[in-house]
C-alpha positions in Angstrom: 151.3 -241.6 -14.0 148.3 -243.8 -13.3 149.4 -244.3 -9.6 149.6 -240.5 -9.3 146.1 -240.0 -10.7 144.8 -242.7 -8.4 146.4 -241.0 -5.4 144.8 -237.6 -6.3 141.5 -239.3 -6.9 141.7 -241.0 -3.5 142.7 -237.7 -1.8 139.8 -235.8 -3.5 137.3 -238.6 -2.5 138.4 -238.4 1.1 138.0 -234.6 0.9 134.4 -235.0 -0.4 133.6 -237.6 2.3 134.9 -235.3 5.0 132.7 -232.5 3.7 129.6 -234.7 3.7 130.4 -235.8 7.3 130.8 -232.1 8.3 127.6 -231.0 6.6 125.7 -234.0 8.1 126.9 -233.3 11.7 126.2 -229.6 11.2 122.7 -230.4 10.0 122.2 -232.8 12.9 123.4 -230.2 15.4 121.1 -227.6 13.9 118.2 -230.0 14.1 119.0 -230.8 17.7 119.0 -227.1 18.5 115.5 -226.8 17.2 114.2 -229.7 19.2 112.1 -228.5 22.2 114.0 -228.5 25.5 112.7 -228.5 29.0 109.7 -230.6 27.9 108.3 -227.7 25.8 107.1 -230.1 23.1 103.8 -229.9 25.0 103.3 -226.5 23.4 102.6 -228.3 20.1 99.3 -229.6 21.5 98.1 -226.3 22.9 98.9 -224.5 19.7 96.9 -227.1 17.8 94.0 -226.6 20.2 94.1 -222.8 19.8 94.5 -222.8 16.0 91.0 -221.3 15.5 92.1 -218.3 17.6 95.7 -217.8 16.4 95.2 -218.9 12.8 97.2 -221.1 10.6 100.1 -218.7 10.0 102.3 -218.1 13.0 105.7 -218.5 14.6 106.5 -219.2 18.2 109.9 -218.8 19.8 111.0 -219.4 23.4 114.4 -218.3 24.5 115.9 -219.4 27.8 118.3 -217.1 29.5 121.9 -218.4 29.5 120.8 -220.9 26.8 119.3 -220.2 23.4 116.1 -220.9 21.5 114.6 -223.8 23.4 111.4 -224.0 21.4 110.6 -223.0 17.8 107.4 -223.6 15.8 106.8 -222.3 12.3 103.3 -222.8 10.8 101.7 -222.0 7.5 103.3 -219.2 5.5 105.0 -217.6 8.5 108.7 -218.2 9.3 110.9 -216.7 11.9 112.2 -214.3 9.2 108.8 -213.3 7.8 108.4 -209.5 7.9 105.1 -208.2 9.1 103.5 -205.2 10.9 103.7 -205.5 14.7 101.4 -202.6 15.7 101.6 -201.7 19.4 104.7 -204.0 19.9 106.4 -200.9 18.5 105.8 -199.1 21.8 108.4 -201.2 23.6 111.0 -200.4 21.0 110.3 -196.6 21.1 110.5 -196.7 24.9 113.9 -198.4 24.7 115.2 -195.6 22.4 114.0 -193.0 24.9 115.9 -194.8 27.6 119.1 -194.7 25.5 118.8 -190.9 25.6 118.3 -191.0 29.3 121.5 -193.1 29.6 123.4 -190.5 27.6 122.2 -187.7 29.9 120.4 -185.9 27.1 117.0 -186.1 28.7 115.4 -187.1 32.0 112.1 -189.0 32.3 110.8 -186.3 34.6 111.7 -183.4 32.2 108.6 -181.4 31.3 107.7 -181.9 27.6 107.5 -178.1 27.2 111.3 -177.9 27.6 111.6 -179.4 24.2 108.2 -178.6 22.5 107.1 -175.0 23.4 103.6 -175.6 22.1 102.8 -177.5 25.4 103.5 -174.4 27.5 101.5 -172.3 25.1 98.4 -174.6 25.7 98.9 -174.7 29.5 100.4 -178.3 29.7 103.4 -177.4 31.8 103.2 -180.4 34.1 103.3 -183.1 31.4 106.5 -185.1 31.6 108.2 -187.7 29.4 107.4 -190.3 32.0 103.7 -189.5 31.6 104.1 -190.0 27.9 105.7 -193.4 28.2 103.0 -194.6 30.7 99.9 -193.2 28.8 99.1 -190.8 31.5 99.2 -187.5 29.6 95.6 -186.6 30.5 95.1 -185.3 26.9 91.7 -186.0 25.3 91.8 -189.1 23.2 89.5 -191.5 21.3 89.4 -195.3 21.6 88.3 -195.8 18.0 91.2 -197.3 16.0 90.0 -196.3 12.5 89.3 -192.8 13.5 92.9 -192.4 14.8 94.3 -193.7 11.5 92.3 -191.2 9.5 93.5 -188.4 11.9 97.2 -189.3 11.3 96.9 -189.1 7.6 96.6 -185.3 7.6 100.0 -184.9 9.3 103.2 -184.6 7.3 105.6 -184.7 10.2 105.8 -185.8 13.8 106.2 -182.1 14.8 102.8 -181.3 13.3 101.2 -184.3 15.2 102.8 -183.4 18.5 101.7 -179.8 18.2 98.2 -181.0 17.5 98.2 -183.0 20.7 99.4 -179.9 22.6 96.3 -178.0 21.4 93.8 -180.7 22.5 91.6 -180.4 25.6 92.7 -181.9 28.9 90.7 -184.9 30.0 92.5 -185.3 33.4 95.6 -184.0 35.2 98.8 -185.6 33.9 99.8 -188.6 36.0 96.4 -189.3 37.4 94.7 -191.6 34.9 95.7 -194.0 32.2 94.3 -194.0 28.6 96.0 -196.3 26.2 96.7 -194.8 22.7 99.3 -193.2 20.5 99.5 -189.8 22.0 102.2 -190.2 24.7 104.7 -192.3 22.8 104.5 -190.1 19.7 105.1 -187.0 21.8 108.1 -188.7 23.4 109.4 -189.6 19.9 109.1 -186.0 18.8 111.2 -185.0 21.9 114.0 -187.2 20.6 113.8 -185.6 17.2 114.2 -182.2 18.8 117.2 -183.3 20.9 119.0 -185.2 18.1 117.9 -183.1 15.1 117.2 -186.4 13.3 114.0 -188.1 12.1 112.7 -190.8 14.5 112.8 -193.7 11.9 116.4 -193.0 11.1 117.3 -192.5 14.7 115.9 -195.8 16.0 117.6 -197.7 13.2 121.0 -196.2 14.0 120.9 -196.4 17.8 118.8 -199.6 18.4 118.2 -201.8 15.4 121.7 -201.9 13.9 123.5 -202.6 17.3 121.0 -205.4 17.9 121.3 -206.9 14.4 117.6 -206.2 13.7 118.1 -205.9 10.0 114.5 -206.5 9.0 112.9 -204.1 11.5 111.9 -200.6 10.4 109.5 -197.7 11.1 110.0 -196.2 7.6 107.0 -196.5 5.4 107.1 -197.7 1.8 104.7 -195.0 0.6 106.5 -192.1 2.3 103.7 -191.5 4.7 104.4 -190.4 8.3 106.0 -193.1 10.5 104.2 -194.0 13.7 106.4 -194.5 16.8 103.4 -196.0 18.7 102.4 -198.7 16.2 104.1 -198.4 12.8 107.0 -200.8 13.0 107.5 -203.9 10.8 109.7 -206.7 12.2 110.3 -210.5 12.3 110.1 -213.0 15.1 113.9 -213.4 15.0 114.5 -209.7 15.1 112.1 -208.9 17.9 113.6 -211.8 20.0 117.0 -210.1 19.9 115.3 -207.1 21.5 113.7 -209.3 24.2 117.0 -211.1 24.9 118.7 -207.7 25.4 116.1 -206.6 28.0 116.2 -210.0 29.7 120.0 -209.7 30.0 119.8 -206.3 31.7 120.5 -204.3 28.5 123.4 -206.4 27.2 123.5 -208.1 23.8 126.4 -210.0 22.3 128.7 -208.5 24.9 127.6 -204.9 24.2 125.6 -202.8 26.6 122.7 -201.4 24.6 120.9 -200.1 27.6 122.1 -199.5 31.1 120.9 -201.9 33.8 119.4 -198.9 35.5 117.3 -198.1 32.4 116.0 -201.7 32.2 115.1 -201.6 35.9 113.2 -198.3 35.3 111.3 -200.0 32.4 110.2 -202.7 34.9 108.6 -200.3 37.4 104.8 -200.4 37.5 103.4 -196.9 36.8 99.7 -197.5 37.4 97.2 -199.0 39.8 93.9 -200.6 38.6 91.9 -197.5 39.6 93.9 -195.3 37.3 93.1 -197.2 34.1 90.2 -195.5 32.3 90.7 -197.2 28.9 92.6 -200.3 27.9 92.1 -202.6 24.9 90.3 -205.9 25.6 93.4 -207.9 25.2 95.1 -206.1 28.1 92.2 -205.6 30.5 93.2 -206.4 34.1 96.9 -205.6 33.6 98.8 -202.6 35.0 101.3 -200.7 32.8 105.0 -200.0 33.2 106.9 -197.9 30.6 106.0 -199.0 27.1 104.7 -202.4 28.1 102.0 -204.2 30.0 102.6 -205.8 33.4 101.7 -209.5 33.3 103.0 -210.3 36.8 104.4 -208.0 39.5 105.8 -208.0 43.0 103.6 -207.0 45.9 103.6 -203.2 46.5 105.7 -201.8 49.4 105.2 -198.6 51.2 106.4 -195.6 49.2 107.8 -197.8 46.5 106.6 -198.8 43.1 105.9 -202.4 42.4 108.3 -204.2 40.1 107.1 -206.2 37.1 108.4 -209.7 37.0 106.8 -210.4 33.6 106.1 -207.8 30.8 104.4 -208.0 27.5 103.6 -205.6 24.6 100.9 -207.1 22.5 100.0 -205.7 19.1 96.7 -205.4 17.3 97.7 -207.8 14.6 98.2 -210.6 17.1 101.9 -210.5 17.8 102.6 -211.0 21.5 106.2 -210.6 22.8 106.8 -211.3 26.5 109.6 -211.6 29.0 109.4 -213.5 32.3 112.3 -212.0 34.2 112.1 -214.2 37.3 111.9 -217.5 35.4 114.4 -216.2 32.9 112.8 -216.7 29.5 111.5 -214.6 26.6 108.6 -215.6 24.4 107.1 -214.3 21.2 104.1 -215.5 19.2 104.1 -213.8 15.8 100.8 -214.2 14.0 98.8 -212.9 11.1 95.4 -212.5 12.6 94.0 -209.6 14.5 94.2 -209.7 18.3 91.1 -210.4 20.3 90.2 -210.9 23.9 90.1 -214.7 23.5 93.6 -214.6 21.9 95.0 -212.9 25.0 93.7 -215.7 27.1 95.4 -218.2 24.8 98.7 -216.4 25.4 98.3 -216.7 29.1 97.5 -220.5 28.8 100.7 -220.9 26.7 102.6 -219.0 29.5 101.3 -221.4 32.1 102.7 -224.4 30.1 106.1 -222.7 29.8 106.1 -221.7 33.5 105.6 -225.3 34.6 108.6 -226.4 32.5 111.0 -223.5 33.1 111.1 -223.1 36.9 112.3 -219.9 38.6 112.4 -218.3 42.0 109.5 -215.9 41.6 108.6 -213.9 44.7 
C-alpha cells in the first residue's frame, strides 16, 4: 500500500512540476513578445522626453505587418484594455462602415445624398454626394467652435433630426470645392446608412464592424441614452483600435476574413484634397491633406488626371489618441492618451514616427 501511495505521490509531483515548467515557459514567451523588436526600445527615451505633452497616462502600440506587436508601452493608469473616449478617431470607423455598404452594392460614394434623405433636395443641395460627406467637402455652413457644436447636438433626439437640420443650413461653398473639418459630413453619411439598413447607426456598426473584428470594448452607444455621434462619439481601447488598423493594413482582411474589399481600402487611401481647398483644419492637423475619414500624413507625388495615394494615414482625436498606418513601411501605430490634443502633441507624434521609420524600413516611393 505504501509503495502505491509513493507511486501516486511521485506521479502527482511530476505533474505539478510539468505545469510549473509550462507556465514559466509561457510567461517567458509572453514576456519576449512584449520586448521591443527592430530596436524600438529607443521609443522609451522619446516618450520620457515628451511626457509633459502626452501626460503620465498613456499606451503605445506598434504592430508590424506579417509579425505582431513589436512595441508596447503602458504608463500610469492606462493599459491597452483601458476604455476611453476617442473623439475624432471615430471618423475612420464610420468611414469603414460606409465602405462596407459600398462593397455590398447598397450605395455608391458618388450617390447624391438626396437619394436617401429628401430634405437635401428640398433645400437645393442636389449635388452633395456621400463622397463629399466623407471628405468634409459638403460646403454646408459650419462653426469651428467645439463647445458650441456640443450644445447644438443636445437638442436632437435622432440622427434623422440632425441630418435634416444640416440640409436646412446655408451653403458656404459649392460641394466638392473646399474642405471644412467637422461633424456634418460623417453624420449625414451615417444617417444614409440608417435609411438604407433601417437600423440605428450604433447597433449597425457593432454588428457589421466591431463584432467581426473582435472589438468587444468599442461602442458608439451612450450610457445616458443621448444621441450617439458617428463623427466623434466612440469609446474604445488601444487593443481594439489596433485590430481595426491591422485590418486596413492587410487590405481589409483580419484573421483570415475579408472585412472590407481591397478596392474599398484602396479608395480610402485616395487623397481627396489639395492644400488650397482646406479652409478650416484643427491645429493638430494643419498642413495635412485629407482622404476619406482620415488625414494624409504622407502621399505619393500627384500624376496627371489621377488622385495622389496616401502612403501613411492618421485619424487623431481631440482627447489625444493618435492612430496611424504607414502602408509602405508596413506598420500600424497608436498612442492612446488621456490629455487633450494640442499642436505641440501633433509634433510629438511625428517625432515618434521618425524613430519608427528609421527602424522599420520600407520601399516608400
